[in-house]
C-alpha positions in Angstrom: 0.0 0.0 0.0 2.8 2.4 0.9 4.7 1.5 -2.2 1.7 2.3 -4.4 1.3 5.6 -2.6 4.9 6.5 -3.2 4.6 5.4 -6.8 1.6 7.7 -7.3 3.5 10.6 -5.6 1.2 10.8 -2.6 4.2 10.1 -0.4 7.9 10.2 -1.2 10.9 8.6 0.5 13.9 10.8 1.4 17.5 9.6 1.2 17.6 8.8 4.9 14.4 6.7 4.6 12.0 9.2 6.0 8.5 9.2 4.5 7.1 12.7 3.7 4.2 14.1 1.7 4.7 13.9 -2.0 3.7 16.3 -4.8 0.4 14.5 -5.3 -0.6 14.7 -1.6 -4.3 15.8 -1.5 -4.7 15.6 -5.3 -7.7 13.5 -6.2 -7.2 14.2 -9.9 -4.7 11.3 -10.0 -7.6 8.9 -9.3 -9.7 10.3 -12.2 -9.4 9.3 -15.8 -10.5 12.7 -17.2 -11.3 16.3 -16.1 -15.0 15.5 -16.7 -14.7 12.6 -14.2 -13.0 14.9 -11.7 -15.7 17.5 -12.0 -18.3 14.8 -11.6 -16.5 13.8 -8.3 -16.6 17.4 -7.1 -20.3 17.7 -7.9 -21.1 14.6 -6.0 -19.2 15.7 -2.8 -20.3 19.3 -2.2 -19.1 19.2 1.4 -15.4 19.0 0.3 -14.0 22.5 0.8 -11.1 22.3 -1.7 -7.8 20.6 -2.4 -5.3 23.3 -3.1 -2.5 23.2 -0.5 -0.1 25.8 0.6 2.6 23.7 2.1 1.0 21.7 5.0 -2.0 24.0 5.0 -4.9 24.6 2.7 -4.5 27.6 0.4 -6.0 30.9 1.5 -9.0 30.7 -0.8 -9.9 27.2 0.5 -9.6 28.4 4.1 -11.8 31.5 3.4 -14.4 29.2 1.7 -14.4 26.9 4.7 -14.8 29.7 7.2 -17.7 31.1 5.1 -19.4 27.7 5.2 -19.0 27.5 9.0 -20.4 31.0 9.4 -23.4 30.1 7.4 -23.9 27.0 9.5 -23.7 29.0 12.7 -26.2 31.5 11.3 -28.6 28.8 10.3 -28.5 27.2 13.8 -29.3 30.5 15.5 -32.0 31.6 12.9 -35.7 31.7 13.9 -38.5 30.0 12.0 -40.3 32.5 9.8 -44.0 31.8 10.5 -45.1 34.6 8.2 -43.4 32.8 5.3 -45.3 29.6 6.1 -48.6 31.4 6.4 -48.1 33.0 3.0 -48.2 29.5 1.5 -51.2 28.3 3.5 -52.7 28.5 6.9 -50.6 26.9 9.7 -51.5 26.3 13.3 -48.7 27.1 15.7 -47.4 24.6 18.3 -45.0 25.3 21.1 -42.3 22.9 22.3 -40.9 23.1 25.9 -37.8 25.3 25.2 -38.5 28.9 26.2 -36.1 30.3 23.6 -33.3 29.4 21.1 -30.6 29.2 23.8 -32.6 26.7 25.8 -33.4 24.8 22.6 -29.7 24.4 21.7 -28.5 23.5 25.2 -31.3 21.1 26.2 -32.1 18.9 23.2 -34.6 16.7 25.0 -37.0 19.7 25.5 -37.5 20.1 21.8 -38.8 16.6 21.6 -41.9 17.5 23.7 -44.8 19.8 23.2 -46.1 22.1 25.9 -49.3 20.7 27.4 -51.4 23.4 25.9 -50.0 22.7 22.4 -50.4 18.9 22.9 -54.1 19.5 23.7 -54.5 21.9 20.8 -53.0 19.3 18.4 -55.2 16.6 19.7 -58.3 18.8 19.5 -57.7 20.1 16.0 -56.6 16.9 14.3 -59.2 15.0 12.3 -58.8 11.4 13.7 -60.1 10.0 10.4 -57.4 11.6 8.2 -54.6 9.7 6.6 -51.8 12.2 6.9 -50.8 15.1 9.2 -47.9 17.4 8.4 -45.8 19.3 11.0 -43.0 21.7 10.1 -40.2 22.6 12.5 -36.9 24.5 12.4 -34.9 21.8 14.2 -31.3 22.9 13.9 -31.7 25.0 10.7 -34.6 27.3 10.1 -32.9 28.1 6.9 -33.5 24.6 5.6 -37.3 25.2 6.0 -37.1 28.6 4.3 -35.0 27.3 1.4 -37.3 24.3 0.6 -40.8 24.7 1.9 -42.1 27.0 -0.9 -41.3 24.3 -3.6 -41.7 21.2 -1.4 -45.1 21.8 0.2 -47.2 22.3 -3.0 -45.7 19.2 -4.5 -46.3 17.2 -1.3 -49.9 18.3 -1.1 -50.5 17.6 -4.8 -49.0 14.1 -4.4 -51.2 13.3 -1.4 -54.3 14.6 -3.2 -53.5 12.6 -6.4 -53.5 9.5 -4.3 -56.7 10.5 -2.6 -55.2 10.6 0.8 -57.1 12.7 3.3 -54.9 15.5 4.8 -55.5 16.9 8.2 -54.3 20.3 9.4 -50.9 21.8 8.9 -48.9 22.6 12.0 -45.6 24.6 12.6 -43.5 24.2 15.7 -40.5 26.3 16.7 -37.5 24.7 18.6 -38.3 21.1 17.6 -36.1 18.1 17.6 -36.3 14.8 15.6 -38.1 13.0 18.4 -40.9 15.5 18.1 -42.1 13.3 15.3 -43.2 10.7 17.8 -44.7 13.2 20.2 -46.9 14.7 17.4 -47.8 11.4 15.9 -49.0 10.3 19.3 -51.6 13.1 19.3 -52.7 13.3 15.7 -54.4 9.9 15.3 -53.4 9.9 11.6 -52.0 6.8 10.0 -49.0 8.8 8.8 -47.5 11.9 10.4 -44.8 13.8 8.4 -42.3 16.0 10.3 -40.4 18.3 8.0 -37.4 19.5 10.0 -34.1 21.3 9.5 -31.0 19.1 10.0 -27.7 20.0 11.7 -25.7 22.1 9.3 -22.3 20.7 8.2 -19.2 22.1 6.7 -20.7 23.0 3.3 -22.6 26.1 2.2 -25.6 23.9 1.1 -25.7 21.9 4.4 -27.6 24.8 6.1 -30.4 24.0 3.6 -30.6 20.3 4.6 -34.2 19.4 5.3 -35.5 15.9 6.3 -38.9 14.4 6.4 -39.5 11.9 9.3 -42.4 9.6 8.4 -44.2 8.2 11.4 -46.6 5.4 10.5 -49.1 4.4 13.1 -49.4 0.6 13.4 -53.0 -0.5 13.0 -54.3 -3.8 14.3 -52.7 -6.7 16.0 -51.1 -8.2 12.9 -49.1 -5.0 12.1 -48.1 -4.5 15.7 -47.0 -8.1 16.1 -45.0 -8.1 12.9 -43.3 -4.9 13.8 -42.6 -6.1 17.4 -40.9 -9.3 16.0 -38.8 -7.3 13.5 -37.7 -4.7 16.0 -37.5 -6.9 19.1 -39.6 -4.2 20.9 -42.9 -5.6 22.2 -44.4 -2.2 22.9 -43.7 -0.7 19.5 -46.6 1.5 18.2 -45.0 3.3 15.2 -42.7 2.6 12.3 -40.4 5.5 11.5 -38.6 6.3 8.2 -36.6 9.3 7.0 -36.3 11.0 3.6 -33.8 13.7 2.9 -34.4 16.8 0.7 
């Protein structure tokens, strides 16, 4: 393995036998058969900040790009969910989770997985227990992810449900939510399927702040479904099957 790396110029051996970085250290082009293949590799890995080195460090433009991406991630984490934007699309009922503010939301993750008693009661009262699907939107760790995707995603989602003649209940929005909020809301809606659209934790890429996930919580109905799920999961008390789709 080392011999091949030296042969490719990733490492080089000095006269005294010391192994140091070679001229192709950090150069993925040597693994690509063409410039088109290399560009395809870059397109498929948007979180990669750059390869240009300046000695043992990344080049200045690479470092600046990385710091910009990190700044966008921090901004996304501290941003607030724009309820006016949501209500311009359609009418949303607002739910409140247990965190009192953004700071408490970030420092106490378990609080964002639970609704305030008043909101839990509101959700239960407003939900049509005969509906097939309920939708809940939450900022999670990136309100920017909701803002960047919801205007295009929600109409397509609603059209798809309507085309399949699935009965939709109300639309709800919750600030300061966490992934486990999917189960807390599903427990109150009574719908066969509860969809939680929530912003994910931003990573090191500029686009990561726009990373939105859909957690699909399917209510197990009847003894057969419950017993099959219990056997598959080794969890006798299971009541939901949960899946995740990424936008």
